[in-house]
N, C-alpha and C positions, 0 to 999 in steps of 0.2 A: 632476820637476815643480818649478818654482821658486815659492817663497813670499817675496815681497819680496826678491829676490836682490840681493846687494851690487852696486851699480853698474848694476842693471837698471832697467827702467821703473817698477817698483813700489817701488824703494828710494829713497824721497823724501828721507830724511835725508842720505844721502851727497851728494845733488845740491847741498846747501847749501854744500859746500866747494869748488865749482868757482871757478876764477880770475875768470871774468867777473862773478860775483856777490859777490866779496869785499867791496867797499865797502858795498853795500846790505845784505848779510847782517850785517855788523858794526854798521851803523846800527840795523837792526831788533832785533838782539840786545840793544842797549843802550837800547831804548825810543825811538829816533829814527825818525820816518817818513821814508823816502827821498823824493827829488824825484819819483819815479814808481815804480810797482810793476814787478817784472820779468816777471810773467805776468798776463795778463788773460783771463778767460773771458768770451766775448761771445756773447750770444743775439741773432742777427739778427732772429728772428721768433718769435712764440708759436704760429704755425699749424703743424699737423701733418696728414699724410695718413693716419695710422694712428689707431686708437682702442683702444690697449692698456689693458685694465681695470686693470692694476697700475701704470700710469704714475705715478711719484712727482710729476710736474709736472702731473697731470691738472687740478687746480683752477686752474691758471694758464694753461692753453692757450686759444688762439683769442681772445686779447684785444688783438691788435695787432701791428704790425711797424714797424721803422724805415723811413722813406722811403729810397729809393735814394740821394738826395742826402745825407741825414744819415748813413747808414751808411758811405758812402765818405768823407765828411768826418771821421767818427769814426775810421776806419782811418788817415787821414792824421795825425790828432792823436796817435794811439798811436805812430806812427812818430816824429813830432816829439818826443814825450815821452821816447823812449829805451826803450820797452818791448821786451823781448827775445823774448817768445813770446806768441802768442795762440791760444786754443782756441776754435774756432767750435762752439757747442754749443747746448743748449736745456734747458728751455723746449720750443719747437717743433722743427721739422726745419730745420736751417740751410740745407740745399741748396734749399729751396723759395723762398728770397728771390731775386728777379730780379737783384739786384746782387752776388750772392755771388762770381761769377767776377771781377768788377772788384775786390772787396774782397780776395780771395785774392792777386790780382796786386799790388795796392797794398802789402799787408803784406809779401809775399815780396820784392818789388823794393826795399822800404824796409829790408831787413835783418832782418825779424822772422821767426822760425820759426813755422810754422802747423800746428796739429793740428786734426782735425775728428772729431767724433762724429756719426754719421748712422744713419738707419734703412736707408739703401742703396737706396731705391726710385728715386731720381733721379740716381744716380751717372753714368749714361750721358749725361745732359744736360751734365755738366761734366767729362767724362772728360779732356779735354786739360789743363785747368788743375789738376785734382786730380793727375794723373799727373806733371806737371812741377813743381808748386809746393807741394804739401802734404808736410810732413815725416812726417806719419803720418795715416792714416785708420782710425778704429775703427768697425766696423759692429755695431750691436746686432741680433742675430738670435734668440738664445734658443731655438733649435730645430734639428732635423736633418731634419725632414720637413714637407711642406706641411700635414699634418693638425694637428700640434702647433703649428706656426707660426700657423695660422688661428685656433686657440683662444686663444693667448696674445698674438698680435700682429695682430688683425684690421684690415683696411683699412676706412676710412670707406665705408659703403655695402656692406660685406661682401666686397669683392674680396680674394682671397688673393694676396699679392705675393711669396711665397717664391721661386718660380722666377725672377722678375725680379731679386730681390735677389742670389741666388746667381750669376746670369748677369752682373750688374753687377760683383760682386766679382771674378769670374774675368777679366772684361775689364780691370779696373783692375790686377789682379795681373800681367797680361802687359805692362803699360806703365809702371807706377809707378817713381818714383825713391825715394820714401820707403817707409815701412813700412805694411803692411795688417794689421789685427787683426780677429778674430772674437770678439765679446763674447757671453757666455752668462750671463744672470741666472737663478739657480736660484729657481724659484717653486713654491709649493704652495697649493692651494685646499682649504679645509676644508668638510666637510658640517655640517649643523646640530648633530650630536652631537659635533663637534670632531674627528672622524676625517678622515684624508686622503681627499679626493674626487678630486683631479686634480693632476698635477705634470708638469713638463717635465724633471725630473732624470734620467729614464731614457734621455734622448737625449744626455747630455753626451758620452759616448765617441764616438758616431756623429757628433755635430756637430764634435768635434775632428778626427776623421778627414776629414770633409768640408772643414774649414778647411785642413788640410794639402794635400789633393788639389787644391783650386782655386788654391793659390798664396799663401795667407796667410803672414805672418811669425810670427804668434803667435795663440794661443787663450787667452782670459781667462775664468775662472769667478768669478762674484761673488755675494754674498748679496743677498737681497731686503730692502728697507727699507720702513718705513711712511711715511706722509706727513710725519711729524715727524723722519724720518731715523734712527729707531731700528731696529736689525736685527730682523727678524721671526724668532722662534723657530719651529722646524719640527717636524712630527710625527716620531715615532721611525721609522716605516716609510719616510719620505722620507730620513731620515738614513742608513738602511741602504743605500738605493739610491745616495745621494750618495757614501758611502764606497766602494762597489763600483765606481762609475763613475770616481771620481778615481784609484783604483788602476789601472784599465784605461788611462787616458790617459797615465800616466807613460811608457809605452813609446814614445809618439809624440814625446816631447821629445828632439830631436836637433839637430845642426848645421843651421842654416837654418830651424828651426821650434821655437818655444818655447811651452811650456804654462805659464800663469801662474795663480796663485790668490792673492787678497788675504789678508792675515793675519786680516781680520775674518770670513772664511768659517767659522772655527771657532766663532764666536759663535752660529751658527744652531742649535747643539745644546743650547740651553737654558742657555748660559753666562751671564755677567754681562749683564743687560739694559741697564745704563747703564755709561758709561765715566766714572768720577769723575776730575775734574781739580782740582788744588789751586792753580791759578794764576788771577789775575784779569785778565790781559791776554793778547792773542793776537798775538805778534810776526810769525807767518807771514802774517797778514792785511795786514802792511805790505809784503809781497813779492808778494802775489797779490790780485786783486780780481775782482768780477763786475759786468758791465754787461749789463742786459737792457732790453727794450722798456718795462718798467714802472718801471725805476729802476736806479741804481747801488747795489750792496749790499756790505756789509762782507766777506762771503764767500759762496761758493755754497750752503752749508748754510742760509743765512738768506735765500735767494731768496724774494721776496715778503713778507718780514717788514718792516712799516713802521718798527719800532724800529731796524732795521739798515740802512735806506736813507739814503744820504748825498747823493743828487742825482738829477736828472732828465736823462739824457743826450739826450733829444729836444730839450731847450731850453738845456742848459748845456754848456760845453766840458768836455772831460775834465780838463784842467789845473785849471779852476775848481772842479770837484767834488772832485778829489783834494786840493787845497790849501785847501779851504774850511772855514769854521767848522762847518758841519753835519757834515762827516766827523770833525772833531776831537771833536765831542760824541759821535758814534756810536762812535768809537774808544775813548773813555773809558767809554761806557755798556754795551757788549757785554762781558760777563764770562763766560769759559769755565766757571768754577766754578759759575755759576748758570744760564747760558743754553745751554750746550753739553754736556749730559750724555749725548748720543748718541755712538756710535762715530765718531770723526773720523779720517780716514785721515792727517791731518797733526798728530795729537796728538804723535807722536814727533818730528816736525820742531820743534814748539814746545819740547819738552824739550831738544832739541839746541841750539836758540837760547838758551835760558836758561843752559845750560852754557857757551856761548861768551862769556858775560859775564865769566867768570873764567878761561877757557882761551884761549890764543892760537889764532887760526884759521890753519891751515896749508893753503893752497889746493892743489887738485889740478887737473890739466889739464881743460879744458872737454870735456864729452861729451854733455850733454843739458840744454837750457835750460828744460825743462818741470818746474820745481821742484814 
């Protein structure tokens, strides 16, 4: 089982050294904002057809979507700006937007690599464009059976979508050009006395086997976060189940199928609740940004935070927001040492960028634009 493998999808630090990113990475390392970010996370809509109780974006859901005209226009602006990768994400469920097929095509045909995170319920509606134009599609499933799925990922109105999601993933696996991932968020619910009442952790191994069987390229295990992005510590009994399940899935890791776990997974065992940062600026935010229906934000961890909003993409151009005075103020105002004490998966990327101020950057051949 791989944990942030060197050169793998979770090794975010090594990605900074790729040839395509050399100029912008050097600028960011030295405190200079590039003309455009390399990666944009884009929320096409805040609407979702599931009602997951643990949804980290729950308080931001169902508050609007981009018009089709504005979303396609925004995609064209990202192409013109020279953005290298776009992740269609949420917020809500990106595949629910009526213009998502046109957006995928615009981005792909404009030379931008595209990744998608989805709940998988509507993959069948967009199977052609996903199979042909998505570099990767990651589906949040968090279960191996309809029963557990229904408790942790209920549909609006109570409909259980598990069988549809698995069928959609199997369909995409048979046609895709890019990669297909099965995402499993480890969750635990506590009783009033603090003991473990319910968890999905006991289905990790079964879910990984399901992912391999239906043709996924990888299976990813992740920890649960609270609404402020702090990793939730879990009950000892859950940790025992987690340890046993992770040991079982190691044998599934083989050529053609990879089992991944983030380095932050270890923090669920009651480790450090905060991640102390001793730096006051965030250079990685000069290379990546977030655009949502409610605003453009300094980084995904600050989605919905007014203090980190630097524009309104519904009414402003991307270039105008990125190069505007409001972004300059936000860039100076968001301090990781004060405002980002949660576990940030790009903390190590920032540390690498600070080192590059004093060390020469020796580029490596391009392999993954999703920094």
